[in-house]
Structures are given as structure tokens and as C-alpha cells.
C-alpha positions as CSV (number, residue, x, y, z in Angstrom):
1,M,-171.8,54.5,-156.4
2,E,-168.0,54.4,-155.9
3,E,-167.5,54.4,-159.7
4,L,-169.4,57.6,-160.0
5,E,-167.4,59.3,-157.2
6,R,-164.0,58.4,-158.7
7,K,-162.0,61.4,-160.0
8,P,-161.4,61.4,-163.8
9,K,-157.9,60.4,-164.9
10,G,-155.6,60.6,-167.9
11,N,-157.1,62.0,-171.1
12,L,-160.5,62.7,-169.6
13,L,-158.9,64.9,-166.9
14,R,-157.0,66.8,-169.6
15,K,-160.2,67.3,-171.6
16,L,-162.0,68.6,-168.5
17,K,-159.1,71.0,-167.8
18,R,-159.2,72.3,-171.3
19,R,-162.9,72.9,-171.0
20,E,-162.4,74.7,-167.8
21,R,-159.9,77.0,-169.4
22,A,-161.9,77.5,-172.5
23,G,-162.5,81.1,-171.5
24,L,-159.4,82.8,-172.8
25,Y,-160.1,86.0,-170.9
26,N,-160.1,84.0,-167.6
27,V,-156.7,82.6,-168.5
28,L,-155.1,85.9,-169.4
29,R,-156.7,87.7,-166.4
30,S,-155.5,85.0,-164.1
31,I,-151.9,85.3,-165.4
32,Y,-152.0,89.0,-164.8
33,E,-153.3,88.4,-161.3
34,D,-150.5,86.0,-160.5
35,S,-147.9,88.5,-161.8
36,L,-149.0,91.1,-159.2
37,F,-147.8,88.8,-156.4
38,V,-144.5,88.1,-158.2
39,R,-144.0,91.8,-158.6
40,E,-144.8,92.5,-155.0
41,L,-142.3,89.9,-153.9
42,R,-139.5,91.2,-156.1
43,E,-140.0,94.9,-155.4
44,D,-141.2,95.1,-151.9
45,I,-140.7,91.9,-149.9
46,L,-137.4,90.5,-151.3
47,P,-135.9,93.3,-153.3
48,G,-132.6,92.7,-155.0
49,I,-132.7,88.9,-154.9
50,P,-132.0,87.3,-158.3
51,V,-135.1,85.5,-159.7
52,L,-135.0,82.5,-162.0
53,A,-137.8,80.6,-163.6
54,N,-138.2,76.9,-163.1
55,L,-138.0,74.8,-166.3
56,E,-141.6,73.8,-165.8
57,T,-142.7,77.4,-165.4
58,P,-144.9,78.4,-168.4
59,P,-143.3,81.0,-170.6
60,S,-146.1,83.5,-169.9
61,R,-144.9,83.6,-166.3
62,R,-141.2,83.5,-166.9
63,S,-141.1,87.2,-167.9
64,S,-142.5,87.9,-164.4
65,G,-139.7,85.8,-162.8
66,S,-141.9,83.3,-161.0
67,R,-140.5,80.1,-159.7
68,T,-142.4,77.0,-158.5
69,A,-141.5,73.8,-156.7
70,S,-141.5,70.7,-158.9
71,Q,-141.1,67.0,-158.6
72,G,-138.0,64.8,-158.1
73,P,-134.5,66.2,-158.2
74,S,-135.6,69.8,-158.7
75,R,-137.7,69.7,-155.5
76,S,-134.6,68.6,-153.6
77,G,-132.1,70.7,-155.6
78,A,-130.7,72.6,-152.6
79,E,-130.1,69.4,-150.6
80,C,-128.4,67.8,-153.6
81,L,-126.1,70.8,-154.0
82,N,-125.3,70.9,-150.3
83,R,-124.2,67.3,-150.3
84,A,-122.4,67.6,-153.6
85,V,-120.5,70.6,-152.2
86,A,-119.5,68.6,-149.1
87,I,-118.3,65.8,-151.4
88,A,-116.3,68.3,-153.5
89,R,-114.7,69.6,-150.3
90,G,-113.9,66.1,-149.1
91,E,-115.5,66.7,-145.8
92,G,-116.9,64.1,-143.5
93,D,-120.3,63.9,-142.0
94,D,-119.1,65.4,-138.7
95,R,-118.8,68.9,-140.2
96,D,-121.5,71.4,-139.3
97,W,-123.0,71.4,-142.8
98,D,-126.7,70.9,-143.5
99,R,-127.4,67.7,-145.4
100,E,-131.0,67.2,-144.3
101,V,-133.9,67.1,-146.8
102,H,-136.2,70.0,-146.3
103,L,-139.8,69.7,-147.7
104,P,-142.9,71.9,-147.2
105,S,-145.4,70.8,-144.5
106,W,-147.9,69.7,-147.1
107,I,-145.7,66.9,-148.5
108,P,-146.9,63.6,-147.1
109,D,-144.6,61.4,-145.0
110,S,-144.8,58.6,-147.7
111,E,-143.4,60.9,-150.3
112,R,-140.6,62.1,-148.0
113,S,-139.7,58.5,-147.2
114,A,-139.5,57.7,-150.9
115,L,-137.5,60.9,-151.7
116,E,-134.8,60.9,-149.0
117,P,-133.0,57.7,-150.1
118,L,-132.6,59.1,-153.6
119,V,-130.9,62.4,-152.7
120,E,-127.5,60.9,-151.9
121,G,-127.4,59.2,-155.4
122,W,-128.3,62.4,-157.1
123,S,-125.6,64.2,-155.2
124,Q,-123.0,61.7,-156.1
125,K,-124.0,61.9,-159.7
126,L,-123.8,65.7,-159.6
127,A,-120.4,65.6,-158.0
128,K,-119.1,63.3,-160.8
129,T,-120.5,65.3,-163.7
130,Q,-119.8,68.9,-162.5
131,P,-116.6,68.8,-160.4
132,G,-115.4,72.2,-161.7
133,L,-118.7,73.9,-161.0
134,L,-118.9,72.5,-157.5
135,E,-115.4,73.5,-156.7
136,E,-116.3,77.1,-157.6
137,L,-119.6,76.8,-155.6
138,S,-117.8,75.5,-152.6
139,E,-115.6,78.6,-152.5
140,I,-118.6,80.9,-152.7
141,L,-121.0,79.2,-150.3
142,A,-120.3,80.2,-146.7
143,K,-123.6,78.6,-145.5
144,P,-125.6,75.7,-146.8
145,L,-128.6,76.2,-149.0
146,R,-132.2,75.7,-147.8
147,P,-135.4,76.0,-149.7
148,L,-138.2,78.2,-148.4
149,W,-141.6,78.0,-149.9
150,V,-143.5,81.3,-150.5
151,S,-147.1,81.7,-151.7
152,D,-149.8,84.3,-151.7
153,D,-150.9,82.6,-148.4
154,S,-147.6,83.3,-146.6
155,P,-148.1,86.7,-144.8
156,M,-145.1,86.0,-142.5
157,W,-142.7,87.0,-145.3
158,Q,-144.0,90.5,-145.2
159,H,-142.5,90.9,-141.7
160,V,-139.0,89.4,-142.4
161,T,-136.4,92.1,-142.8
162,R,-133.1,92.1,-144.6
163,E,-131.4,91.9,-141.2
164,D,-133.4,88.8,-140.3
165,R,-132.4,87.1,-143.6
166,D,-128.7,88.0,-143.0
167,G,-128.9,86.3,-139.6
168,F,-130.1,83.0,-141.1
169,S,-127.8,80.0,-140.6
170,F,-128.4,79.1,-144.3
171,V,-128.6,80.7,-147.7
172,P,-132.4,80.8,-148.5
173,V,-133.6,79.6,-151.9
174,Y,-137.1,81.0,-152.2
175,L,-139.4,78.8,-154.1
176,L,-142.4,80.8,-155.3
177,C,-145.8,79.5,-156.0
178,C,-147.5,82.4,-157.7
179,S,-150.9,80.8,-158.0
180,K,-153.4,81.7,-155.3
181,L,-154.5,79.0,-152.9
182,G,-157.8,78.3,-151.2
183,E,-161.3,77.6,-152.5
184,S,-162.2,81.3,-153.1
185,P,-158.9,83.1,-153.5
186,R,-158.8,86.9,-153.0
187,T,-158.1,88.8,-156.1
188,S,-157.2,92.5,-156.7
189,A,-159.8,94.9,-157.8
190,D,-157.8,98.0,-158.6
191,K,-157.6,97.6,-162.3
192,F,-159.4,95.9,-165.2
193,T,-162.7,95.8,-163.4
194,R,-165.0,96.3,-166.4
195,H,-165.7,92.6,-166.9
196,S,-166.5,89.8,-164.6
197,W,-164.1,86.8,-164.6
198,R,-163.2,83.6,-162.8
199,Y,-159.7,82.9,-161.4
200,I,-158.0,79.8,-162.7
201,R,-155.2,78.3,-160.7
202,G,-152.2,77.5,-162.9
203,A,-153.8,79.3,-165.8
204,A,-150.6,79.5,-167.9
205,D,-150.0,75.8,-167.9
206,D,-150.2,74.0,-171.2
207,H,-149.9,77.3,-173.0
208,E,-149.6,75.5,-176.4
209,A,-153.2,74.5,-176.1
210,W,-154.6,78.0,-175.7
211,A,-152.1,80.7,-176.7
212,A,-153.1,80.7,-180.4
213,G,-149.8,82.3,-181.4
214,L,-149.7,84.8,-178.5
215,T,-146.2,85.0,-177.1
216,P,-145.2,86.3,-173.6
217,Q,-143.8,89.4,-175.2
218,M,-147.0,90.1,-177.1
219,F,-149.1,89.5,-174.0
220,W,-147.2,91.9,-171.8
221,S,-146.9,94.5,-174.6
222,H,-150.7,94.4,-175.1
223,H,-152.0,93.2,-171.7
224,E,-154.0,96.4,-171.0
225,E,-155.7,96.2,-174.4
226,L,-156.4,92.5,-174.0
227,L,-157.8,92.8,-170.4
228,E,-160.0,95.8,-171.3
229,T,-161.4,93.8,-174.2
230,D,-164.8,92.2,-173.9
231,P,-164.3,88.5,-173.0
232,E,-166.4,87.6,-176.0
233,E,-164.0,89.4,-178.3
234,V,-160.7,88.6,-176.7
235,E,-160.0,85.6,-178.9
236,R,-160.3,87.7,-182.0
237,T,-158.1,90.4,-180.5
238,V,-155.4,87.7,-179.7
239,E,-155.6,86.5,-183.3
240,E,-155.2,90.0,-184.7
241,I,-152.2,90.7,-182.4
242,A,-150.5,87.4,-183.2
243,S,-151.1,87.9,-187.0
244,R,-149.9,91.5,-186.9
245,E,-146.8,90.9,-184.8
246,G,-145.9,87.3,-185.6
247,L,-143.2,88.5,-188.1
248,Q,-141.5,90.6,-185.5
249,Y,-141.4,87.9,-182.9
250,G,-139.9,84.6,-183.9
251,A,-140.2,81.6,-181.6
252,G,-141.2,83.7,-178.6
253,F,-138.1,86.0,-178.7
254,G,-137.8,89.7,-179.3
255,G,-135.6,89.6,-182.4
256,K,-137.0,89.9,-185.9
257,R,-137.1,86.9,-188.2
258,L,-134.4,86.5,-190.8
259,S,-135.4,87.1,-194.4
260,Q,-133.6,84.0,-195.6
261,K,-133.9,80.4,-194.4
262,I,-130.8,79.0,-192.7
263,T,-129.8,75.6,-194.1
264,S,-127.0,74.9,-191.6
265,C,-125.3,76.6,-188.7
266,S,-122.0,75.8,-187.0
267,C,-121.9,76.7,-183.3
268,G,-118.6,78.2,-182.3
269,P,-115.1,76.8,-182.7
270,D,-116.2,73.3,-181.5
271,G,-118.2,72.7,-184.7
272,G,-121.6,71.7,-183.3
273,V,-124.1,71.9,-186.1
274,V,-127.8,72.7,-186.1
275,G,-129.8,72.3,-189.4
276,R,-128.7,70.6,-192.6
277,R,-127.7,67.0,-192.1
278,E,-125.7,66.4,-195.3
279,V,-122.4,67.8,-194.0
280,L,-119.1,66.2,-195.1
281,G,-117.3,64.7,-192.1
282,A,-120.2,65.1,-189.8
283,V,-121.9,62.6,-187.4
284,V,-125.5,62.8,-186.2
285,L,-126.8,62.5,-182.7
286,D,-130.4,61.7,-183.2
287,C,-132.4,62.4,-180.0
288,S,-135.9,61.9,-181.5
289,T,-138.5,59.5,-180.0
290,S,-138.2,57.4,-183.2
291,R,-135.3,57.1,-185.6
292,A,-136.1,60.3,-187.5
293,V,-132.8,60.7,-189.3
294,P,-132.7,58.5,-192.4
295,A,-129.8,56.1,-192.8
296,D,-128.7,57.6,-196.2
297,V,-127.8,61.0,-194.9
298,G,-124.1,60.4,-195.6
299,A,-123.1,60.5,-191.9
300,D,-122.7,58.2,-189.0
301,V,-125.8,58.3,-186.8
302,R,-126.1,57.6,-183.1
303,H,-129.7,57.3,-181.9
304,V,-130.4,58.3,-178.2
305,E,-134.1,58.3,-177.6
306,I,-135.2,61.3,-175.4
307,L,-138.8,61.7,-174.5
308,P,-140.5,65.1,-174.1
309,H,-140.6,66.3,-170.5
310,K,-144.3,65.9,-170.2
311,F,-144.0,62.2,-170.9
312,D,-140.9,61.4,-168.9
313,R,-139.4,64.0,-166.5
314,L,-136.1,62.2,-166.2
315,S,-135.6,61.1,-169.9
316,L,-133.4,64.1,-170.8
317,Q,-131.5,64.0,-167.5
318,N,-130.7,60.3,-167.9
319,A,-129.5,60.7,-171.5
320,L,-127.3,63.7,-171.0
321,G,-124.3,61.9,-169.7
322,G,-124.0,59.6,-172.7
323,A,-125.0,62.3,-175.2
324,T,-122.4,64.9,-174.0
325,T,-119.7,62.2,-173.8
326,Y,-120.5,61.2,-177.4
327,I,-120.4,64.8,-178.6
328,A,-117.1,65.5,-176.8
329,E,-115.5,62.3,-178.3
330,R,-116.6,63.0,-181.9
331,L,-115.6,66.7,-181.7
332,G,-112.2,65.6,-180.3
333,A,-111.8,63.4,-183.3
334,G,-112.3,66.4,-185.6
335,C,-115.8,65.7,-186.7
336,K,-118.7,68.1,-186.9
337,V,-121.7,66.9,-184.7
338,I,-125.3,67.5,-185.8
339,V,-127.8,67.2,-182.9
340,A,-131.4,66.5,-184.1
341,C,-134.7,65.8,-182.4
342,D,-138.4,65.6,-183.3
343,D,-139.0,69.4,-183.6
344,G,-135.7,71.1,-182.9
345,Q,-137.3,73.3,-180.3
346,D,-136.4,71.9,-176.8
347,I,-134.4,68.7,-176.7
348,S,-131.6,69.2,-179.2
349,P,-130.8,72.8,-178.0
350,A,-130.8,71.5,-174.5
351,V,-128.3,68.7,-175.4
352,V,-126.0,71.2,-177.2
353,A,-126.2,73.6,-174.2
354,A,-125.4,70.8,-171.8
355,H,-122.3,70.0,-173.9
356,F,-121.1,73.6,-173.7
357,L,-121.7,73.7,-169.9
358,V,-120.0,70.5,-169.2
359,S,-117.0,71.2,-171.4
360,R,-116.9,74.9,-170.3
361,T,-115.6,75.8,-173.7
362,G,-118.8,77.5,-175.0
363,T,-119.1,81.2,-175.2
């Protein structure tokens, strides 16, 4: 009996989630529903506050500016920054500066106990890798940061005024969970009421499994057409939109595709290269999960395995120190550096961007 009551795990759970989200109309309608809360927060409750998307936030929600709490260092980012700023200032523990770990009430004590000992190490690592950035931040911050979690089930935020926020003893970092909570969440009924639908929490997750070529720009440009479409026909409508506008939207961006294929590209005066590998005087930083760059490319190859985020949340973070040091050393020696990964979409651009941020020479 216990075997039957166990919850599915691993691949079986993923299959069940895909089946639950099989109705594309439910997915798109749920994304729109979540965006209403984000818009209300930005325009009415917390107007004028800058909004950033978490790295884990699905692209379909990023255009709405939503932000969610996530695991590990990102969940304790404010605490890490507070301690790193204190380290940069060279201040002792007796200063009135918040170093506590603040977590939402639903986090169990066991997770808190496991997380708290790690924060100091993350802070020390941040202080060593970003001293210039922390020096600037220490001059700007008059109060320590503190995360505040906001969801659709947080009515108290509707009564917090700007004067109340100015009186806080900390700088609030609002972590927004745009998905609705509860067993039967309340949804709006003022628009797109022709068809029945079922709300899906976290509908935009794993967008690569259901988007069928529909980019965030396409969705928001045609959301009224899509949400007025009969649920039985919405997949065909998505296919038509993606086919018609796919040439205008490249990899999810607003610019048009180039008419010619780029064989190589040198990034700025530093000489970082994306694209063609057979470049005279170049070295290759291969960040693929296997040694994807052949040995006969005519360049020195350094392999640093970086797993995709879904398989290892910390793989990229742990590899960045060595990767950026290698890039800086080879560029300093007058070489061009080619950064390659399995698909060229996430990891290699992130490594190049990290180099520019750390060196502070990128434009």
C-alpha cells in the first residue's frame, strides 16, 4: 500500500507534468493571468522600483519583469552581499549592519540550518572575485539589504505606503512569486472569458517543451488573438504565428536575422571570438559536457566541463573563476580566445560576459 502512495519521482514526474500541461491554451492563459499580478505590483503597489528577472525565470515571464526566489546562493543573495560589503569596508562584527540570514516562514528549520553555514563562504568568495564592484556598492548602500517575499496571497503589501518603505531600517529586495497559491486560486474574469480553462501553477516552466517556436515577443504581440482562439485550435495558431514571424525574430530577440551566416566574430578590443575555430593564434576554451572541440583545430584547447543549469545549479558558478582567469591570461599574452559549448546558446555567452564583468573592460 505504501508503494502505491509514493509520489512519482524523476522522469515519471516530468512525464506527468508534461501531460498536465498538454493543453497549450491552459499554459498561455495561465501565463497571462500571472502577468496581471506582476503588472499590478509594478504600476500600483511598488511603482518606480526597478524589476529584474531571476535567471531561472522562464523567458515568457521575463518580459513582465517577474522575479522568483530560487535555491542556494540566489536565495541568500542579499545576505551574501551584506556580508561581502562589510568585508570590503573592513568592518568588524560589532557594527550595526545586518548579517542575518532572512528566509520566508515556509522554509523548514532543517533547510535553514543547512544554508546558514554556507553563507559566510559565499560572501568571502564574492569579496575576493568582485572587490571593485563591492567597493562601489559599499559607497551606495546606506542600509543593509533584506529580501521580502511577495505573492498573490500577500494582501498586506497593498497597504504599505512609500513613506513606510522609506522608514525601513533596510533596503528591501522584493522577491516576487507570480504564480497563484492555494488549491483553488482565484483568477480574473474581466477578459478572455469565452473559453473555459484550468490554471496551471508555474505554467511557463520548461518552455522549450511546449513553446513550439513561440517566443515571448510573439506571445505578447499576439496574446489577444491567441487567448480568443478556441483551445482546440490554439496549437495551429501558434504554429502559424511562429512560421510567419520566425524570420523576424531570431533567437527570441526583436532584431531581424542577418541575410548571411557569420563564420567568426571578434568581440571588442580584447579579441574574444565566437564562431569559427580555425583562427590563427587562437586558443579554445571548450565548456562542453564532453570534449566537443576536435584536437586538430589548429589551436590549443582547454576543456572545462560545465553542465547545463537544470543538471547542476552550481556547475557554471564553480567553473567561472578558472575560466575567466584562463581567458584573461591568454588575452594578456596576445592570443585570441574562442569560447565554445554544446549549443552556443547559454554557457559560452555567460562565460564571455563574466570575463567582461570581472575585467571591467567590456563595453
